[in-house]
KEGUPA-798831 format. One record per residue: residue number from 1; x, y, z of N, C-alpha, C in turn. Coordinates in Angstrom, 1 decimal. Each point is the difference from the previous one (the first is absolute). Layout:
N
{pos->NUM; n.east->X; n.north->Y; n.up->Z; ca.east->X; ca.north->Y; ca.up->Z; c.east->X; c.north->Y; c.up->Z}
...
// end
This chain:
137
{pos->1; n.east->75.8; n.north->-119.3; n.up->52.4; ca.east->0.7; ca.north->-0.9; ca.up->-0.9; c.east->1.2; c.north->-0.6; c.up->0.8}
{pos->2; n.east->0.3; n.north->-1.2; n.up->-0.4; ca.east->1.1; ca.north->-0.7; ca.up->0.7; c.east->1.0; c.north->-0.4; c.up->-1.1}
{pos->3; n.east->0.8; n.north->-1.0; n.up->0.4; ca.east->1.1; ca.north->-0.5; ca.up->-0.8; c.east->-0.6; c.north->-1.1; c.up->-0.9}
{pos->4; n.east->0.1; n.north->0.2; n.up->-1.3; ca.east->-0.4; ca.north->-1.0; ca.up->-1.0; c.east->0.9; c.north->-1.1; c.up->-0.1}
{pos->5; n.east->-0.5; n.north->-1.3; n.up->0.2; ca.east->0.8; ca.north->-1.2; ca.up->-0.1; c.east->-0.2; c.north->-0.7; c.up->-1.3}
{pos->6; n.east->-1.2; n.north->0.2; n.up->-0.6; ca.east->-0.3; ca.north->-0.7; ca.up->-1.3; c.east->-1.2; c.north->0.7; c.up->-0.6}
{pos->7; n.east->0.1; n.north->0.2; n.up->-1.4; ca.east->-1.1; ca.north->0.4; ca.up->-0.8; c.east->0.0; c.north->-0.9; c.up->-1.2}
{pos->8; n.east->-1.1; n.north->-0.8; n.up->-0.2; ca.east->-0.1; ca.north->-0.9; ca.up->-1.1; c.east->-1.3; c.north->0.2; c.up->-0.7}
{pos->9; n.east->0.0; n.north->-0.2; n.up->-1.3; ca.east->-1.3; ca.north->0.0; ca.up->-0.8; c.east->0.2; c.north->-1.1; c.up->-1.0}
{pos->10; n.east->-1.0; n.north->-0.9; n.up->0.0; ca.east->0.1; ca.north->-1.2; ca.up->-0.8; c.east->-1.4; c.north->-0.4; c.up->-0.5}
{pos->11; n.east->-0.1; n.north->-0.7; n.up->-1.1; ca.east->-1.3; ca.north->-0.5; ca.up->-0.5; c.east->-0.7; c.north->-0.9; c.up->1.0}
{pos->12; n.east->-1.2; n.north->0.1; n.up->0.1; ca.east->-0.8; ca.north->-0.8; ca.up->1.0; c.east->-0.3; c.north->-1.3; c.up->-0.6}
{pos->13; n.east->1.1; n.north->-0.8; n.up->0.0; ca.east->-0.1; ca.north->-1.4; ca.up->-0.5; c.east->0.8; c.north->-0.9; c.up->1.0}
{pos->14; n.east->-0.5; n.north->-1.2; n.up->0.2; ca.east->0.6; ca.north->-0.9; ca.up->1.0; c.east->1.5; c.north->-0.2; c.up->-0.3}
{pos->15; n.east->0.3; n.north->-0.1; n.up->-1.3; ca.east->1.4; ca.north->-0.3; ca.up->-0.3; c.east->1.0; c.north->1.1; c.up->0.4}
{pos->16; n.east->-0.6; n.north->1.2; n.up->0.3; ca.east->0.8; ca.north->1.2; ca.up->0.4; c.east->0.3; c.north->0.0; c.up->1.5}
{pos->17; n.east->-0.7; n.north->-0.9; n.up->0.7; ca.east->0.1; ca.north->0.1; ca.up->1.5; c.east->1.3; c.north->-0.5; c.up->0.5}
{pos->18; n.east->0.6; n.north->-1.0; n.up->-0.6; ca.east->1.3; ca.north->-0.5; ca.up->0.4; c.east->1.1; c.north->1.0; c.up->0.1}
{pos->19; n.east->0.2; n.north->0.8; n.up->-1.1; ca.east->1.0; ca.north->1.1; ca.up->0.0; c.east->-0.3; c.north->1.0; c.up->1.1}
{pos->20; n.east->-1.3; n.north->0.3; n.up->0.1; ca.east->-0.5; ca.north->1.0; ca.up->1.1; c.east->0.4; c.north->-0.5; c.up->1.4}
{pos->21; n.east->-0.3; n.north->-1.3; n.up->0.2; ca.east->0.4; ca.north->-0.6; ca.up->1.3; c.east->1.4; c.north->0.1; c.up->0.3}
{pos->22; n.east->0.9; n.north->-0.3; n.up->-1.0; ca.east->1.4; ca.north->0.1; ca.up->0.2; c.east->0.5; c.north->1.4; c.up->0.2}
{pos->23; n.east->-0.6; n.north->1.0; n.up->-0.7; ca.east->0.3; ca.north->1.4; ca.up->0.2; c.east->-0.3; c.north->0.5; c.up->1.5}
{pos->24; n.east->-1.2; n.north->-0.4; n.up->0.4; ca.east->-0.4; ca.north->0.3; ca.up->1.4; c.east->0.9; c.north->-0.6; c.up->1.0}
{pos->25; n.east->0.3; n.north->-1.3; n.up->-0.1; ca.east->0.9; ca.north->-0.7; ca.up->0.9; c.east->1.3; c.north->0.7; c.up->0.0}
{pos->26; n.east->0.6; n.north->0.3; n.up->-1.1; ca.east->1.3; ca.north->0.6; ca.up->-0.1; c.east->0.0; c.north->1.4; c.up->0.7}
{pos->27; n.east->-1.0; n.north->0.8; n.up->-0.3; ca.east->-0.1; ca.north->1.3; ca.up->0.7; c.east->-0.1; c.north->-0.1; c.up->1.5}
{pos->28; n.east->-0.8; n.north->-0.9; n.up->0.5; ca.east->-0.1; ca.north->-0.2; ca.up->1.4; c.east->1.3; c.north->-0.5; c.up->0.7}
{pos->29; n.east->0.6; n.north->-1.0; n.up->-0.7; ca.east->1.3; ca.north->-0.5; ca.up->0.6; c.east->1.1; c.north->1.1; c.up->-0.1}
{pos->30; n.east->0.0; n.north->0.8; n.up->-1.1; ca.east->1.0; ca.north->1.1; ca.up->-0.1; c.east->-0.2; c.north->1.0; c.up->1.1}
{pos->31; n.east->-1.3; n.north->0.2; n.up->0.4; ca.east->-0.3; ca.north->0.9; ca.up->1.0; c.east->0.4; c.north->-0.5; c.up->1.4}
{pos->32; n.east->0.2; n.north->-1.3; n.up->0.1; ca.east->0.4; ca.north->-0.6; ca.up->1.3; c.east->-1.0; c.north->-0.8; c.up->0.7}
{pos->33; n.east->-1.1; n.north->-0.3; n.up->-0.7; ca.east->-1.1; ca.north->-0.8; ca.up->0.6; c.east->0.5; c.north->-1.4; c.up->0.2}
{pos->34; n.east->-0.5; n.north->-0.7; n.up->1.0; ca.east->0.3; ca.north->-1.4; ca.up->0.2; c.east->-0.6; c.north->-0.9; c.up->-1.1}
{pos->35; n.east->0.6; n.north->-1.1; n.up->-0.3; ca.east->-0.6; ca.north->-0.9; ca.up->-1.1; c.east->-1.4; c.north->-0.3; c.up->0.3}
{pos->36; n.east->-0.4; n.north->-0.4; n.up->1.2; ca.east->-1.4; ca.north->-0.4; ca.up->0.2; c.east->-1.0; c.north->1.2; c.up->-0.1}
{pos->37; n.east->0.5; n.north->1.1; n.up->0.4; ca.east->-0.8; ca.north->1.3; ca.up->-0.2; c.east->-0.3; c.north->0.2; c.up->-1.5}
{pos->38; n.east->1.1; n.north->-0.1; n.up->-0.8; ca.east->0.0; ca.north->0.3; ca.up->-1.4; c.east->-1.0; c.north->-1.1; c.up->-0.7}
{pos->39; n.east->0.2; n.north->-1.3; n.up->0.4; ca.east->-0.8; ca.north->-1.0; ca.up->-0.6; c.east->-1.5; c.north->0.2; c.up->0.3}
{pos->40; n.east->-0.3; n.north->0.3; n.up->1.2; ca.east->-1.4; ca.north->0.3; ca.up->0.4; c.east->-0.6; c.north->1.1; c.up->-0.8}
{pos->41; n.east->0.7; n.north->1.1; n.up->-0.1; ca.east->-0.4; ca.north->1.2; ca.up->-0.8; c.east->-0.2; c.north->-0.4; c.up->-1.5}
{pos->42; n.east->0.9; n.north->-0.7; n.up->-0.5; ca.east->0.0; ca.north->-0.4; ca.up->-1.4; c.east->-1.3; c.north->-0.8; c.up->-0.3}
{pos->43; n.east->-0.3; n.north->-0.9; n.up->0.9; ca.east->-1.3; ca.north->-0.8; ca.up->-0.1; c.east->-1.2; c.north->0.9; c.up->0.0}
{pos->44; n.east->0.0; n.north->0.9; n.up->0.9; ca.east->-1.2; ca.north->0.9; ca.up->0.2; c.east->-0.2; c.north->0.9; c.up->-1.3}
{pos->45; n.east->1.2; n.north->0.5; n.up->-0.5; ca.east->-0.1; ca.north->0.9; ca.up->-1.2; c.east->-0.4; c.north->-0.8; c.up->-1.2}
{pos->46; n.east->0.5; n.north->-1.3; n.up->-0.1; ca.east->-0.3; ca.north->-0.9; ca.up->-1.1; c.east->-1.6; c.north->-0.2; c.up->0.0}
{pos->47; n.east->-0.5; n.north->-0.3; n.up->1.2; ca.east->-1.5; ca.north->-0.2; ca.up->0.1; c.east->-0.7; c.north->1.3; c.up->-0.4}
{pos->48; n.east->0.4; n.north->1.1; n.up->0.4; ca.east->-0.6; ca.north->1.3; ca.up->-0.4; c.east->0.0; c.north->0.2; c.up->-1.5}
{pos->49; n.east->1.1; n.north->-0.3; n.up->-0.6; ca.east->0.1; ca.north->0.1; ca.up->-1.5; c.east->-0.8; c.north->-1.0; c.up->-0.7}
{pos->50; n.east->0.0; n.north->-1.3; n.up->0.5; ca.east->-0.9; ca.north->-1.0; ca.up->-0.6; c.east->-1.4; c.north->0.4; c.up->0.1}
{pos->51; n.east->-0.5; n.north->0.6; n.up->1.1; ca.east->-1.3; ca.north->0.5; ca.up->0.1; c.east->-0.3; c.north->1.1; c.up->-1.0}
{pos->52; n.east->0.9; n.north->0.9; n.up->-0.3; ca.east->-0.2; ca.north->1.0; ca.up->-1.0; c.east->-0.2; c.north->-0.7; c.up->-1.4}
{pos->53; n.east->0.9; n.north->-1.0; n.up->-0.3; ca.east->-0.1; ca.north->-0.7; ca.up->-1.3; c.east->-1.4; c.north->-0.7; c.up->-0.1}
{pos->54; n.east->-0.3; n.north->-0.8; n.up->1.0; ca.east->-1.3; ca.north->-0.8; ca.up->-0.1; c.east->-1.2; c.north->0.8; c.up->0.1}
{pos->55; n.east->-0.1; n.north->0.9; n.up->1.0; ca.east->-1.3; ca.north->0.7; ca.up->0.3; c.east->-0.1; c.north->1.4; c.up->-0.5}
{pos->56; n.east->1.0; n.north->0.8; n.up->0.1; ca.east->-0.1; ca.north->1.4; ca.up->-0.5; c.east->0.0; c.north->0.0; c.up->-1.5}
{pos->57; n.east->1.0; n.north->-0.6; n.up->-0.7; ca.east->0.0; ca.north->-0.1; ca.up->-1.4; c.east->-0.9; c.north->-1.1; c.up->-0.5}
{pos->58; n.east->0.1; n.north->-1.2; n.up->0.6; ca.east->-0.7; ca.north->-1.1; ca.up->-0.5; c.east->0.5; c.north->-0.5; c.up->-1.3}
{pos->59; n.east->-0.6; n.north->-1.0; n.up->-0.6; ca.east->0.5; ca.north->-0.6; ca.up->-1.2; c.east->-0.3; c.north->0.8; c.up->-1.3}
{pos->60; n.east->-0.8; n.north->1.0; n.up->0.1; ca.east->-0.4; ca.north->0.8; ca.up->-1.1; c.east->0.8; c.north->1.3; c.up->-0.3}
{pos->61; n.east->0.8; n.north->0.4; n.up->1.1; ca.east->0.7; ca.north->1.3; ca.up->-0.1; c.east->1.5; c.north->-0.2; c.up->0.1}
{pos->62; n.east->0.7; n.north->0.9; n.up->-0.6; ca.east->1.5; ca.north->0.0; ca.up->0.2; c.east->0.4; c.north->1.4; c.up->0.6}
{pos->63; n.east->1.1; n.north->0.0; n.up->0.7; ca.east->0.4; ca.north->1.3; ca.up->0.6; c.east->1.3; c.north->-0.3; c.up->0.8}
{pos->64; n.east->0.4; n.north->1.0; n.up->0.7; ca.east->1.2; ca.north->-0.1; ca.up->0.8; c.east->-0.3; c.north->0.0; c.up->1.5}
{pos->65; n.east->1.1; n.north->-0.4; n.up->0.7; ca.east->0.0; ca.north->0.1; ca.up->1.5; c.east->1.2; c.north->0.9; c.up->0.3}
{pos->66; n.east->-0.1; n.north->0.9; n.up->0.9; ca.east->1.1; ca.north->0.8; ca.up->0.6; c.east->0.2; c.north->-0.5; c.up->1.4}
{pos->67; n.east->1.2; n.north->-0.2; n.up->0.4; ca.east->0.3; ca.north->-0.5; ca.up->1.3; c.east->1.1; c.north->0.9; c.up->0.6}
{pos->68; n.east->-0.2; n.north->0.6; n.up->1.1; ca.east->1.0; ca.north->0.9; ca.up->0.6; c.east->0.2; c.north->-0.4; c.up->1.5}
{pos->69; n.east->1.3; n.north->0.1; n.up->0.4; ca.east->0.3; ca.north->-0.2; ca.up->1.4; c.east->0.7; c.north->1.3; c.up->0.4}
{pos->70; n.east->-0.4; n.north->0.5; n.up->1.2; ca.east->0.6; ca.north->1.2; ca.up->0.5; c.east->0.1; c.north->-0.1; c.up->1.5}
{pos->71; n.east->1.1; n.north->0.5; n.up->0.5; ca.east->0.2; ca.north->0.0; ca.up->1.5; c.east->-0.5; c.north->1.4; c.up->0.5}
{pos->72; n.east->-0.9; n.north->-0.1; n.up->0.9; ca.east->-0.5; ca.north->1.2; ca.up->0.7; c.east->0.2; c.north->-0.2; c.up->1.5}
{pos->73; n.east->1.0; n.north->0.6; n.up->0.5; ca.east->0.3; ca.north->-0.2; ca.up->1.4; c.east->0.3; c.north->-1.4; c.up->0.4}
{pos->74; n.east->-0.8; n.north->-0.6; n.up->0.9; ca.east->0.2; ca.north->-1.4; ca.up->0.4; c.east->-0.9; c.north->-0.9; c.up->-0.8}
{pos->75; n.east->-0.5; n.north->0.4; n.up->-1.1; ca.east->-0.9; ca.north->-0.8; ca.up->-0.8; c.east->0.5; c.north->-0.2; c.up->-1.4}
{pos->76; n.east->-0.3; n.north->-1.1; n.up->-0.6; ca.east->0.2; ca.north->-0.2; ca.up->-1.4; c.east->-1.4; c.north->0.0; c.up->-0.6}
{pos->77; n.east->-0.2; n.north->0.9; n.up->-1.0; ca.east->-1.3; ca.north->0.1; ca.up->-0.6; c.east->0.1; c.north->-0.6; c.up->-1.4}
{pos->78; n.east->-1.0; n.north->-0.9; n.up->-0.3; ca.east->-0.1; ca.north->-0.7; ca.up->-1.2; c.east->-1.2; c.north->0.5; c.up->-0.7}
{pos->79; n.east->0.1; n.north->0.4; n.up->-1.3; ca.east->-1.2; ca.north->0.5; ca.up->-0.7; c.east->-0.1; c.north->-0.7; c.up->-1.3}
{pos->80; n.east->-1.2; n.north->-0.6; n.up->-0.2; ca.east->-0.3; ca.north->-0.7; ca.up->-1.3; c.east->-1.1; c.north->0.8; c.up->-0.7}
{pos->81; n.east->0.3; n.north->0.4; n.up->-1.2; ca.east->-0.9; ca.north->0.9; ca.up->-0.7; c.east->-0.3; c.north->-0.7; c.up->-1.3}
{pos->82; n.east->-1.3; n.north->0.1; n.up->-0.5; ca.east->-0.4; ca.north->-0.5; ca.up->-1.3; c.east->-0.8; c.north->1.0; c.up->-0.7}
{pos->83; n.east->-0.3; n.north->-0.3; n.up->-1.3; ca.east->-0.8; ca.north->0.9; ca.up->-0.8; c.east->-1.2; c.north->-0.7; c.up->-0.5}
{pos->84; n.east->-0.5; n.north->-1.0; n.up->0.8; ca.east->-1.2; ca.north->-0.7; ca.up->-0.3; c.east->-1.2; c.north->0.8; c.up->0.5}
{pos->85; n.east->-1.2; n.north->-0.4; n.up->-0.3; ca.east->-1.2; ca.north->0.6; ca.up->0.6; c.east->0.0; c.north->0.0; c.up->1.5}
{pos->86; n.east->-0.5; n.north->1.0; n.up->0.6; ca.east->-0.1; ca.north->0.0; ca.up->1.5; c.east->-0.7; c.north->-1.2; c.up->0.5}
{pos->87; n.east->0.5; n.north->-0.5; n.up->1.1; ca.east->-0.7; ca.north->-1.1; ca.up->0.7; c.east->-0.7; c.north->0.5; c.up->1.2}
{pos->88; n.east->-1.0; n.north->-0.7; n.up->0.5; ca.east->-0.6; ca.north->0.3; ca.up->1.3; c.east->0.8; c.north->-0.5; c.up->1.1}
{pos->89; n.east->0.8; n.north->0.8; n.up->0.6; ca.east->1.0; ca.north->-0.5; ca.up->1.0; c.east->-0.7; c.north->-0.5; c.up->1.3}
{pos->90; n.east->-1.2; n.north->0.4; n.up->0.2; ca.east->-0.7; ca.north->-0.5; ca.up->1.2; c.east->-0.3; c.north->-1.5; c.up->-0.2}
{pos->91; n.east->0.1; n.north->-0.5; n.up->-1.2; ca.east->-0.3; ca.north->-1.5; ca.up->-0.2; c.east->1.3; c.north->-0.8; c.up->0.0}
{pos->92; n.east->1.1; n.north->0.7; n.up->0.2; ca.east->1.3; ca.north->-0.7; ca.up->0.0; c.east->0.4; c.north->-0.3; c.up->1.5}
{pos->93; n.east->-0.3; n.north->-1.3; n.up->0.4; ca.east->0.4; ca.north->-0.4; ca.up->1.3; c.east->0.3; c.north->-1.5; c.up->0.0}
{pos->94; n.east->0.7; n.north->-0.4; n.up->1.0; ca.east->0.4; ca.north->-1.5; ca.up->0.0; c.east->-1.3; c.north->-0.8; c.up->0.3}
{pos->95; n.east->0.0; n.north->-1.2; n.up->-0.6; ca.east->-1.1; ca.north->-0.9; ca.up->0.3; c.east->0.3; c.north->-0.7; c.up->1.3}
{pos->96; n.east->-1.1; n.north->-0.5; n.up->0.6; ca.east->0.1; ca.north->-0.7; ca.up->1.2; c.east->0.9; c.north->-1.2; c.up->-0.1}
{pos->97; n.east->1.0; n.north->-0.2; n.up->0.9; ca.east->0.9; ca.north->-1.1; ca.up->-0.1; c.east->-0.6; c.north->-1.3; c.up->0.2}
{pos->98; n.east->-1.2; n.north->-0.1; n.up->0.6; ca.east->-0.8; ca.north->-1.2; ca.up->0.2; c.east->-0.6; c.north->-0.5; c.up->-1.4}
{pos->99; n.east->0.0; n.north->0.9; n.up->-0.9; ca.east->-0.5; ca.north->-0.3; ca.up->-1.4; c.east->1.1; c.north->-0.7; c.up->-0.8}
{pos->100; n.east->0.2; n.north->-1.3; n.up->0.2; ca.east->1.1; ca.north->-0.7; ca.up->-0.6; c.east->-0.2; c.north->-0.3; c.up->-1.4}
{pos->101; n.east->0.8; n.north->0.6; n.up->-0.9; ca.east->-0.1; ca.north->-0.3; ca.up->-1.4; c.east->1.3; c.north->0.6; c.up->-0.7}
{pos->102; n.east->0.3; n.north->-0.5; n.up->-1.2; ca.east->1.3; ca.north->0.5; ca.up->-0.6; c.east->-0.1; c.north->1.5; c.up->-0.3}
{pos->103; n.east->1.1; n.north->0.7; n.up->0.1; ca.east->0.1; ca.north->1.4; ca.up->-0.4; c.east->-0.7; c.north->0.9; c.up->1.0}
{pos->104; n.east->0.1; n.north->1.3; n.up->-0.4; ca.east->-0.8; ca.north->1.0; ca.up->0.7; c.east->0.6; c.north->0.5; c.up->1.3}
{pos->105; n.east->1.2; n.north->-0.3; n.up->0.3; ca.east->0.6; ca.north->0.4; ca.up->1.3; c.east->1.0; c.north->1.2; c.up->-0.1}
{pos->106; n.east->0.1; n.north->0.5; n.up->-1.2; ca.east->1.0; ca.north->1.1; ca.up->-0.2; c.east->-0.2; c.north->1.2; c.up->0.8}
{pos->107; n.east->-1.3; n.north->0.4; n.up->0.2; ca.east->-0.3; ca.north->1.2; ca.up->0.8; c.east->0.4; c.north->-0.3; c.up->1.5}
{pos->108; n.east->-0.3; n.north->-1.2; n.up->0.4; ca.east->0.3; ca.north->-0.4; ca.up->1.4; c.east->1.6; c.north->0.1; c.up->0.2}
{pos->109; n.east->0.7; n.north->-0.6; n.up->-1.0; ca.east->1.5; ca.north->0.0; ca.up->0.1; c.east->0.5; c.north->1.4; c.up->0.1}
{pos->110; n.east->-0.5; n.north->0.9; n.up->-0.9; ca.east->0.4; ca.north->1.4; ca.up->0.0; c.east->-0.2; c.north->0.6; c.up->1.3}
{pos->111; n.east->-1.2; n.north->-0.2; n.up->0.6; ca.east->-0.3; ca.north->0.7; ca.up->1.3; c.east->0.9; c.north->-0.6; c.up->1.1}
{pos->112; n.east->0.3; n.north->-1.3; n.up->-0.1; ca.east->0.9; ca.north->-0.6; ca.up->1.0; c.east->1.4; c.north->0.5; c.up->0.0}
{pos->113; n.east->0.5; n.north->0.2; n.up->-1.2; ca.east->1.4; ca.north->0.5; ca.up->-0.2; c.east->0.2; c.north->1.5; c.up->0.3}
{pos->114; n.east->-1.0; n.north->0.8; n.up->-0.5; ca.east->0.1; ca.north->1.4; ca.up->0.1; c.east->-0.6; c.north->0.5; c.up->1.4}
{pos->115; n.east->0.5; n.north->1.2; n.up->0.4; ca.east->-0.5; ca.north->0.6; ca.up->1.2; c.east->-1.2; c.north->0.8; c.up->-0.3}
{pos->116; n.east->-0.2; n.north->0.5; n.up->-1.2; ca.east->-1.1; ca.north->0.8; ca.up->-0.4; c.east->-0.2; c.north->-0.1; c.up->-1.5}
{pos->117; n.east->-1.3; n.north->-0.1; n.up->-0.4; ca.east->-0.3; ca.north->-0.1; ca.up->-1.4; c.east->-1.2; c.north->0.9; c.up->-0.2}
{pos->118; n.east->0.0; n.north->0.8; n.up->-1.1; ca.east->-1.2; ca.north->0.8; ca.up->-0.4; c.east->0.0; c.north->0.3; c.up->-1.4}
{pos->119; n.east->-1.2; n.north->0.1; n.up->-0.6; ca.east->-0.1; ca.north->0.6; ca.up->-1.3; c.east->-0.1; c.north->1.5; c.up->0.1}
{pos->120; n.east->0.8; n.north->0.7; n.up->-0.7; ca.east->0.1; ca.north->1.5; ca.up->0.1; c.east->-0.6; c.north->0.6; c.up->-1.3}
{pos->121; n.east->-0.4; n.north->1.2; n.up->0.0; ca.east->-0.5; ca.north->0.7; ca.up->-1.2; c.east->1.1; c.north->0.0; c.up->-1.0}
{pos->122; n.east->-0.3; n.north->-0.5; n.up->-1.2; ca.east->1.0; ca.north->0.0; ca.up->-1.1; c.east->0.2; c.north->1.4; c.up->-0.6}
{pos->123; n.east->1.2; n.north->0.3; n.up->-0.5; ca.east->0.2; ca.north->1.2; ca.up->-0.7; c.east->-0.8; c.north->0.0; c.up->-1.3}
{pos->124; n.east->-0.3; n.north->1.1; n.up->-0.6; ca.east->-0.8; ca.north->0.0; ca.up->-1.3; c.east->0.7; c.north->-0.9; c.up->-1.0}
{pos->125; n.east->-0.9; n.north->-0.8; n.up->-0.7; ca.east->0.5; ca.north->-0.9; ca.up->-1.0; c.east->0.3; c.north->-1.4; c.up->0.4}
{pos->126; n.east->0.1; n.north->-0.2; n.up->1.3; ca.east->0.3; ca.north->-1.3; ca.up->0.6; c.east->-1.3; c.north->-0.7; c.up->0.4}
{pos->127; n.east->0.1; n.north->-1.3; n.up->0.2; ca.east->-1.2; ca.north->-0.7; ca.up->0.4; c.east->-0.1; c.north->-0.2; c.up->1.5}
{pos->128; n.east->1.0; n.north->-0.8; n.up->0.5; ca.east->0.0; ca.north->-0.4; ca.up->1.4; c.east->1.4; c.north->0.2; c.up->0.6}
{pos->129; n.east->0.0; n.north->0.3; n.up->1.2; ca.east->1.3; ca.north->0.1; ca.up->0.7; c.east->-0.1; c.north->-0.7; c.up->1.4}
{pos->130; n.east->0.8; n.north->-1.0; n.up->0.2; ca.east->0.0; ca.north->-0.7; ca.up->1.2; c.east->1.3; c.north->0.4; c.up->0.7}
{pos->131; n.east->-0.1; n.north->0.5; n.up->1.3; ca.east->1.1; ca.north->0.5; ca.up->0.8; c.east->0.1; c.north->-1.0; c.up->1.1}
{pos->132; n.east->1.2; n.north->-0.5; n.up->0.2; ca.east->0.3; ca.north->-1.0; ca.up->1.1; c.east->1.2; c.north->0.5; c.up->0.7}
{pos->133; n.east->0.0; n.north->-0.1; n.up->1.3; ca.east->1.0; ca.north->0.4; ca.up->0.9; c.east->0.6; c.north->-1.1; c.up->0.8}
{pos->134; n.east->1.3; n.north->-0.1; n.up->0.1; ca.east->0.7; ca.north->-1.0; ca.up->0.8; c.east->1.0; c.north->0.8; c.up->0.9}
{pos->135; n.east->-0.2; n.north->-0.1; n.up->1.3; ca.east->0.9; ca.north->0.6; ca.up->0.9; c.east->1.4; c.north->-0.7; c.up->0.0}
{pos->136; n.east->1.0; n.north->0.8; n.up->0.1; ca.east->1.4; ca.north->-0.5; ca.up->0.1; c.east->0.2; c.north->-0.2; c.up->1.5}
{pos->137; n.east->0.4; n.north->-1.2; n.up->0.3; ca.east->0.2; ca.north->-0.4; ca.up->1.4; c.east->1.4; c.north->-0.3; c.up->0.2}
// end
């Protein structure tokens, strides 16, 4: 366990993402991260949360998203947890950048910003847990 920088839980609705983005940015800036570092991470976490809303819950389900930021040594660890049905994480990958069309680049953005991303086994009662790591440089 490391130093907790942020623990949020909010309804999985697009309207809730703006306050979540502000909370993440404020936590990162208070920790001493550079503006560009914080903005990049905020974009990646926003994409991860949007994917939970669109694909894990979809239009038929409601639920929450938990977002945690923790410092573990020289890493910042970001965890996005939902209570939606389990997804097949092997099918979550960025599309080919040569496939030019609107949308669908969130996974690519997340992988570009973060140093490591993986779905981890969720605790009992949870649906999906995405763990992302960004090294502090």
